[in-house]
C-alpha positions, 0 to 999 in steps of 0.5 A: 905771574904773582906779585905783578904789581910789585917792584920786580913784577911790574917791570916783568909785566911791562917788558913782557907786554912790550915784547908781545907776550900775553900776560896774566898777572896777580896782585894782592896788597898793591893795586896795579896802575897802568900796566898792560895785563889781565889782572887777577887779585889773588892770595897765593895761600888760596889753593883753589884760586891759585889753581884757577889763576895758573890754568892754561898758562905756559910759564908762571913767574912767582915773585910774591912774598912777605919779608916780615910780619905775621904773614912771613911764613904762610905767604913766603913758604906755604904760598910758594908751595901752593903756587908750585903745585898749581903750576905743575903743568907749566914752566915755573920760575920761583924767585928766591934770595941771597939771604938763604946763605950764612954770609961766612965767605961770599961768592956763593955758587948754586951748589952751595948749601943754604944756611940762613941766619934769620927768619926771612932767610929761613923762610926763603930756604924752606920755600925753595925746598918745598917748591923743588919737591912740589915742582921738580922742573922748577927754576929757582932764581936767587937774586940780590938787592934790586934798584933802577926801576921806573919808580924808586925801589926799596933801596933808593927809598931808603937812601932818600928817607934820610936813613943814616946807618949803612953796613960796611961789612954786609956785602951784596951783588945788586942787580938792576931790576930791568936786567933781572926782568929781562933775564927772567923773560929769557929764562921763561923760554929755556929749560934749566931747572934747579937753582940759578944765581942772578946777581950783578957782577959787582959785589959792594957793601950796603954803605958803598951801595948807598953812596952809589945811589946818591947818599951824601957821605956827610949824612950817613954812618958806616956801621957793622952787622949784628949776628942776625944779619949775614955779612957777605952773601955775594953771589957767583952768577957766572953760570947765568952770564954764560947762559944768557944774552941778557947782561947782569950789569954791575952797579958801578957800570950802571951808576958810575964808580 
């Protein structure tokens, strides 16, 4: 898998190894620590190295990306296409985002047309398109905000940092990183292709999510989104819930109402 030392990737590696899988994991910016796998340092933009890393594997789970900065397009788009070409002989699960949608109505289904409103969303949408063209059998998983890992993830870190402004009108479908990792490993042994939504069952605002993660209501401020942010990109994940044994729990069930 790519991004094996990242927040989601490390959870997938940990669970796969515990389940007895033989894991080959790639890292680039964040060095792995104590995770049981065959580790390879890989720049997914390097076609020859990516082909070599994917050789002989049964399934590739591609989680590596950049959310901003000068490497956003080359890593998130061109890197995804490189991985898709390298993994043509394998099962490919490509991780995408709820931010491929414009957020006008929410509860997006797999057949809804991506209409991103910012650079990251545009990169993820183009990555989906290129992955589908290079590897028609790929499964493209769209997911939402992650939380609940062994170490504090981006959402927990944001709350603990003392950040004050949280959107009341940006609605997401947060999913526990362990639930998502379990679902990905289950999907690795299935044959579904095309887009699939894996979000938690609860749709909550960024503000309410911060409260559920333990933010002090006296120290945070409710704010509203700006035009470059998609307001309601909640995901309808009913197809995944019907397919999978793994439960995609709601954030209120996990963290309490």
